[in-house]
Short mmCIF file of the C-alpha atoms (twelve columns), coordinates in Angstrom:
data_MODEL
# 
_entry.id   MODEL 
# 
loop_
_atom_site.group_PDB 
_atom_site.id 
_atom_site.type_symbol 
_atom_site.label_atom_id 
_atom_site.label_alt_id 
_atom_site.label_comp_id 
_atom_site.label_asym_id 
_atom_site.label_seq_id 
_atom_site.Cartn_x 
_atom_site.Cartn_y 
_atom_site.Cartn_z 
_atom_site.pdbx_PDB_model_num 
ATOM 1   C CA . MET A 1   -0.167 0.263  0.089   1 
ATOM 2   C CA . ASN A 2   1.239  3.746  -1.107  1 
ATOM 3   C CA . ALA A 3   0.848  4.884  2.586   1 
ATOM 4   C CA . ASP A 4   3.063  2.534  4.454   1 
ATOM 5   C CA . ARG A 5   5.581  3.612  2.087   1 
ATOM 6   C CA . VAL A 6   5.510  7.287  2.655   1 
ATOM 7   C CA . LEU A 7   4.934  6.001  6.276   1 
ATOM 8   C CA . ASP A 8   8.440  4.201  5.247   1 
ATOM 9   C CA . PHE A 9   9.574  7.671  4.022   1 
ATOM 10  C CA . VAL A 10  8.588  9.433  7.184   1 
ATOM 11  C CA . ALA A 11  10.402 7.116  9.648   1 
ATOM 12  C CA . ALA A 12  12.992 7.412  7.570   1 
ATOM 13  C CA . ILE A 13  13.417 11.074 7.326   1 
ATOM 14  C CA . ASN A 14  12.182 10.791 11.690  1 
ATOM 15  C CA . ASN A 15  15.809 8.844  11.435  1 
ATOM 16  C CA . ALA A 16  17.561 11.297 9.275   1 
ATOM 17  C CA . ASP A 17  18.323 7.762  7.227   1 
ATOM 18  C CA . ILE A 18  19.970 9.909  4.154   1 
ATOM 19  C CA . ASP A 19  20.520 6.397  2.530   1 
ATOM 20  C CA . LYS A 20  16.683 5.318  2.575   1 
ATOM 21  C CA . ILE A 21  15.388 8.638  2.281   1 
ATOM 22  C CA . CYS A 22  16.921 8.383  -1.075  1 
ATOM 23  C CA . GLY A 23  16.456 4.714  -1.781  1 
ATOM 24  C CA . LEU A 24  12.262 5.661  -1.190  1 
ATOM 25  C CA . MET A 25  12.870 8.443  -3.742  1 
ATOM 26  C CA . THR A 26  12.211 8.281  -8.181  1 
ATOM 27  C CA . ASN A 27  15.154 9.331  -9.801  1 
ATOM 28  C CA . ASP A 28  13.235 12.203 -10.922 1 
ATOM 29  C CA . HIS A 29  11.724 13.184 -7.287  1 
ATOM 30  C CA . LEU A 30  10.115 16.891 -6.655  1 
ATOM 31  C CA . PHE A 31  10.409 18.394 -3.859  1 
ATOM 32  C CA . ILE A 32  8.351  21.706 -2.947  1 
ATOM 33  C CA . ASP A 33  9.192  23.236 -0.096  1 
ATOM 34  C CA . SER A 34  6.659  26.047 1.734   1 
ATOM 35  C CA . ARG A 35  7.802  28.913 -0.382  1 
ATOM 36  C CA . ASP A 36  7.317  26.833 -3.430  1 
ATOM 37  C CA . ASN A 37  11.042 26.416 -3.868  1 
ATOM 38  C CA . ARG A 38  11.551 22.551 -6.041  1 
ATOM 39  C CA . GLU A 39  14.180 20.906 -5.836  1 
ATOM 40  C CA . THR A 40  14.483 17.811 -8.574  1 
ATOM 41  C CA . GLY A 41  16.336 14.401 -8.905  1 
ATOM 42  C CA . LYS A 42  17.206 12.294 -6.367  1 
ATOM 43  C CA . GLU A 43  20.573 13.578 -6.324  1 
ATOM 44  C CA . ASN A 44  20.255 17.091 -5.278  1 
ATOM 45  C CA . MET A 45  17.554 15.921 -2.669  1 
ATOM 46  C CA . LYS A 46  20.289 13.933 -1.572  1 
ATOM 47  C CA . LYS A 47  22.515 17.074 -0.767  1 
ATOM 48  C CA . ALA A 48  19.558 19.165 0.106   1 
ATOM 49  C CA . TRP A 49  18.831 16.616 3.041   1 
ATOM 50  C CA . ILE A 50  22.139 16.582 4.085   1 
ATOM 51  C CA . GLY A 51  22.400 20.358 4.505   1 
ATOM 52  C CA . TYR A 52  18.853 20.303 6.333   1 
ATOM 53  C CA . PHE A 53  19.782 18.143 8.662   1 
ATOM 54  C CA . ALA A 54  23.127 19.807 9.499   1 
ATOM 55  C CA . LEU A 55  20.802 22.788 10.209  1 
ATOM 56  C CA . PHE A 56  18.263 20.863 11.685  1 
ATOM 57  C CA . PRO A 57  19.395 17.738 13.857  1 
ATOM 58  C CA . ASP A 58  16.781 16.637 15.486  1 
ATOM 59  C CA . TYR A 59  13.846 17.376 12.704  1 
ATOM 60  C CA . LYS A 60  10.892 15.261 12.984  1 
ATOM 61  C CA . ILE A 61  7.055  15.018 11.189  1 
ATOM 62  C CA . GLU A 62  4.331  13.746 13.754  1 
ATOM 63  C CA . VAL A 63  1.718  12.483 11.702  1 
ATOM 64  C CA . ASN A 64  -1.605 12.803 13.117  1 
ATOM 65  C CA . GLU A 65  -3.944 11.633 10.474  1 
ATOM 66  C CA . ILE A 66  -3.006 10.260 7.012   1 
ATOM 67  C CA . LEU A 67  -5.937 10.897 3.550   1 
ATOM 68  C CA . VAL A 68  -5.608 8.356  0.404   1 
ATOM 69  C CA . LYS A 69  -6.501 8.842  -2.734  1 
ATOM 70  C CA . ASP A 70  -3.843 6.535  -4.557  1 
ATOM 71  C CA . PRO A 71  -1.621 7.474  -5.528  1 
ATOM 72  C CA . ILE A 72  -1.766 11.000 -3.794  1 
ATOM 73  C CA . ILE A 73  -1.268 10.870 0.032   1 
ATOM 74  C CA . CYS A 74  -1.706 13.523 2.282   1 
ATOM 75  C CA . LEU A 75  0.045  13.804 5.796   1 
ATOM 76  C CA . LEU A 76  -1.518 16.616 8.747   1 
ATOM 77  C CA . GLY A 77  0.369  16.834 11.828  1 
ATOM 78  C CA . TYR A 78  3.853  18.671 13.049  1 
ATOM 79  C CA . ALA A 79  6.943  19.634 11.915  1 
ATOM 80  C CA . SER A 80  9.787  19.869 14.663  1 
ATOM 81  C CA . GLY A 81  13.298 20.665 15.302  1 
ATOM 82  C CA . THR A 82  15.799 22.503 16.875  1 
ATOM 83  C CA . TYR A 83  18.580 24.616 14.882  1 
ATOM 84  C CA . LYS A 84  21.984 24.195 15.218  1 
ATOM 85  C CA . ASN A 85  23.524 27.066 15.797  1 
ATOM 86  C CA . LEU A 86  26.089 27.566 18.446  1 
ATOM 87  C CA . LYS A 87  25.057 31.402 20.028  1 
ATOM 88  C CA . ASN A 88  22.572 30.532 21.417  1 
ATOM 89  C CA . THR A 89  21.787 27.748 23.742  1 
ATOM 90  C CA . ILE A 90  19.395 24.498 22.097  1 
ATOM 91  C CA . ASN A 91  16.378 25.107 23.568  1 
ATOM 92  C CA . SER A 92  15.927 28.077 22.528  1 
ATOM 93  C CA . ASN A 93  16.333 27.238 18.942  1 
ATOM 94  C CA . HIS A 94  14.121 24.348 19.383  1 
ATOM 95  C CA . TRP A 95  10.371 24.914 16.986  1 
ATOM 96  C CA . ARG A 96  7.049  23.043 16.647  1 
ATOM 97  C CA . ILE A 97  4.575  24.051 13.761  1 
ATOM 98  C CA . PRO A 98  1.381  23.009 12.457  1 
ATOM 99  C CA . ALA A 99  2.001  20.981 8.948   1 
ATOM 100 C CA . ALA A 100 0.953  19.054 6.495   1 
ATOM 101 C CA . TRP A 101 2.592  16.693 3.479   1 
ATOM 102 C CA . THR A 102 1.401  15.962 0.163   1 
ATOM 103 C CA . ALA A 103 3.146  12.876 -1.378  1 
ATOM 104 C CA . ILE A 104 2.450  11.675 -4.658  1 
ATOM 105 C CA . THR A 105 3.593  7.633  -5.429  1 
ATOM 106 C CA . LYS A 106 5.035  6.069  -8.673  1 
ATOM 107 C CA . GLY A 107 5.065  2.324  -7.954  1 
ATOM 108 C CA . ASP A 108 6.739  1.805  -4.237  1 
ATOM 109 C CA . LYS A 109 8.299  5.637  -4.682  1 
ATOM 110 C CA . ILE A 110 8.041  8.925  -3.638  1 
ATOM 111 C CA . GLN A 111 7.555  10.630 -6.793  1 
ATOM 112 C CA . VAL A 112 6.741  13.930 -5.080  1 
ATOM 113 C CA . TRP A 113 7.089  15.641 -1.608  1 
ATOM 114 C CA . GLN A 114 5.396  18.957 -0.980  1 
ATOM 115 C CA . VAL A 115 5.669  20.703 2.423   1 
ATOM 116 C CA . TYR A 116 2.739  22.739 3.930   1 
ATOM 117 C CA . THR A 117 3.245  24.993 6.859   1 
ATOM 118 C CA . ASP A 118 4.284  29.011 8.153   1 
ATOM 119 C CA . ASN A 119 7.895  28.825 8.607   1 
ATOM 120 C CA . SER A 120 8.148  31.839 9.632   1 
ATOM 121 C CA . ILE A 121 9.258  30.895 13.128  1 
ATOM 122 C CA . VAL A 122 11.767 28.548 11.683  1 
ATOM 123 C CA . MET A 123 12.792 32.123 9.956   1 
ATOM 124 C CA . ASP A 124 13.340 34.063 13.304  1 
ATOM 125 C CA . ILE A 125 15.427 31.603 14.998  1 
ATOM 126 C CA . ILE A 126 17.787 31.669 12.273  1 
ATOM 127 C CA . LYS A 127 17.476 35.753 11.815  1 
ATOM 128 C CA . LYS A 128 18.132 35.706 16.006  1 
ATOM 129 C CA . ASN A 129 21.554 33.020 15.324  1 
ATOM 130 C CA . GLU A 130 22.915 34.530 12.210  1 
# 
């Protein structure tokens, strides 16, 4: 079932398992962030995830609801993480925000991963630490 594959993808993200994340992507994988920035291709996404986990090493996705209309799976919940920067204490850099994700599957892989959230809290934390 495609929803199970998407939940495997979430588990890989929650474990910062880059190899598993990439193994679950199609080669032409498309990532769309909450500002409509787009990144295409498994190799580009591997670099992007490595960079993201360097900024937010404990990034997690909490799934509260799953809506399935194969091949589209929507997840509703929260995203959280801690911005890693030595200028500030770790606790003041932690954030948790409501979020939603859309995955479009192709076969047993994730072809599209789109994030919907208000990142203003995260951006404020980053600015505060620059």
